[in-house]
N, C-alpha and C positions, 0 to 999 in steps of 0.2 A: 683508162687514162683520159680519154676524150671527155667523158662525163664529169670527171673531177675538174678539168680545166673549164668546162662550160659552167659548172656549178660555182667555181671560184670566181669567174668573171661576173656571174649573175649577182653573187653576194657583194663583190667589190662595187659593182655598179649601183646596187641598192644602197650601200653604205655611203658612197659618194653623193648620190642623189639626196639622201636624207640629210647629209651634212650640209650640202648646198642649200636645201630648203630651210633647214634649221638656222643657218647663217642669215639668210635673207629674211626669215620671219623674226629672228632675234635682233637684227640690225634696226637701229632707230634712225628713221628719216624724219627730219623736221621739215614740213612743207611751209614755205614762206610766200605769202601773197602781199603785194604792195601796190600803191597807186600814187600818181602824181600828175599834175597838169603839164602841158607842154605848150609853148608859145607857137601859134599857128605858122608864123613866118620862119620858124626854126625846124619844122618837121622834116623837110628834105635834108637839111644838114645833119640832123639827128639820125635819120635813116642811113645816110652815107657813112657816118661814124660807126654804125653798127652793122654795116654790110659784111658779108661773109669774107670778103677780101681783106678786111681790116682786123688784124688779130687783137688790137686794143689791149684789154687786160684779161682776156680769156684764161690765160695760163694762171693768173693770180686767183681767179675764181676757183679753178680746180685745186690749186695749192691750198686754199683755205676751205676746202670741202663743200663748195657750192656747185651743184650739178643740175642739169636740165634747166639752165637759166633761160628764160624766155621773156620777151617784152612784146606786148600787144598795144595797139593804138585804136582809139574809138572816139568819135565825136558824139557827145550826148545831146539831148534835147535842148540844153541851155546854149548850144552852139560852140561850147568849149571842147577842146581835145584833151583826152586823158590817156596816160600810159598805164598799163597794168603789167606789173612784173611778177614773175613766179620763178622760184628755184627750190631745190631740195638740198638741205644741209645735212651732211652725213658725218660730220665730225663729232667730237665729244665735249667740246667747250666752245659754244657759239660765241659767247661774249669775248673770250680771248682771241679767237680767230678773227672776229670782226675788228678788234683793236689792232691786231697785226696787219690786217688788210688796209685799214685806215692809215697806218704808218708807212705803207709802201709808197715811195716817191712816185713811181709810175702811176699808181692808182690816184694819188693826189693830183697829178697832172691831168689825168683823164677826167676827174671830177671838176677840175677848174675849167674844162671845156664844156662838159655836159650840163653841169649845174645851172649856168646862166640861161640855158635853153628851156629849163623846166620851171613850173609854177607850183610850189608846194601848196597843199591844201591848207586851209585856215588853221593856225595853231601849230603847224609843222614847219620844220626847217629843211626837210628833204622828203624822200619817199615816206608815205604813211603806211605802216604795216596794217594789213587787213586781218580780220578774225576769220578763221576757217569755220565754216558752217557745216560743210559736208565733204566727205571723201569716200570714194568707192574704190577700195583696194583691189 
């Protein structure tokens, strides 16, 4: 009886593990990289808005399948500061989810505060999406 229970547990574990692996392998994650300038005199205020203590619109990002959202800052040789953003989109309809996020009043209010702090790249109205060159899964 003990051997049957152990064998059953082993098979169940293998099936669950295979199912989890298959799900993660089959799941489509779209990685998004983006860049925008930031006004030097707004960096502190921008960092304060994004501080861990400020929930901001984090729940909306999750609601619309945007995970591992990160923003980095760096001053380039031209003396200008740039923000690099990264997130992983796990939904099935990116365009529809972004339209819904854009329609959220709280997101609109958030952007009305953060957008004036930023400097879009030439030819852009907001964050410029970057082309992924390499990914090491």
